[in-house]
C-alpha positions in Angstrom: 161.2 139.5 27.6 164.9 140.0 28.4 165.8 139.7 24.7 163.1 142.2 23.7 164.2 144.7 26.3 167.8 144.4 25.1 166.7 144.9 21.5 164.5 147.9 22.5 167.5 149.6 24.1 169.5 149.0 20.9 172.2 146.8 22.3 174.2 144.4 20.2 173.3 140.9 21.4 175.4 137.7 21.2 175.3 134.2 22.6 178.2 132.6 24.4 178.9 128.9 23.9 182.5 128.0 24.7 183.0 125.3 27.3 179.8 126.6 28.8 176.7 128.6 27.9 175.7 132.1 28.7 172.3 133.4 27.4 173.4 136.8 26.4 176.6 138.8 25.8 175.6 142.3 25.3 177.6 145.2 23.8 176.6 148.8 24.5 178.9 151.8 23.9 181.9 149.5 23.7 181.2 147.9 27.1 180.4 144.2 27.4 178.1 142.5 29.8 177.3 138.8 30.4 173.7 137.9 31.3 172.1 134.7 32.3 168.3 134.3 32.5 166.4 131.8 34.6 163.0 131.7 36.3 164.8 131.1 39.6 168.1 129.9 41.0 167.6 126.6 42.9 169.6 123.6 43.9 169.1 121.9 40.5 170.3 124.7 38.3 172.5 126.9 40.4 175.8 125.3 39.4 174.9 125.4 35.6 173.7 129.0 35.6 176.7 130.4 37.6 179.3 128.3 35.8 178.0 129.5 32.4 178.2 133.1 33.6 181.6 132.7 35.1 183.1 131.1 31.9 181.7 133.9 29.8 183.0 136.6 32.2 186.5 135.0 32.3 186.6 134.6 28.5 185.6 138.3 28.0 187.8 139.5 30.9 184.8 140.8 32.9 184.8 141.1 36.7 181.0 140.7 37.0 177.9 139.3 35.4 174.1 139.3 35.9 171.6 136.5 36.4 168.1 137.8 35.8 165.3 135.9 37.7 161.7 136.3 38.4 162.1 137.7 42.0 165.4 136.7 43.6 168.1 139.2 44.5 171.5 138.6 46.0 175.2 138.8 45.1 177.9 136.2 45.4 181.5 136.1 44.3 183.0 132.9 42.8 186.4 132.5 41.2 186.9 136.2 41.4 183.7 137.0 39.5 180.8 138.9 41.1 177.5 137.3 40.2 174.6 139.7 40.7 171.2 138.0 40.8 168.4 140.5 40.1 164.7 140.2 39.6 163.6 141.1 36.0 161.6 144.2 37.2 164.6 145.7 38.9 166.9 145.0 36.0 164.6 146.7 33.6 164.6 149.9 35.7 168.4 150.1 35.7 169.7 152.9 33.6 171.8 150.7 31.2 170.6 147.3 32.3 173.8 146.8 34.3 
């Protein structure tokens, strides 16, 4: 659903896989955004999801990234990167998706 929404909005969509994995790197009007997607953040996947997002953000020189979930919402800062966790429905309603 996230991929289809990104395509619908006409964004350029890439995948990040360099010492970590980030589901989407999106380019829109010259701006980049790193996006992870998971059903939920829990004790089993939190480290993997956040580390992948942080590695992509650092590589792309971004100060923040988004993790899209089913219904969780919070923000945390790690290694100088702001990780915004948003439910899918709220992310879809955002003007540019970030």
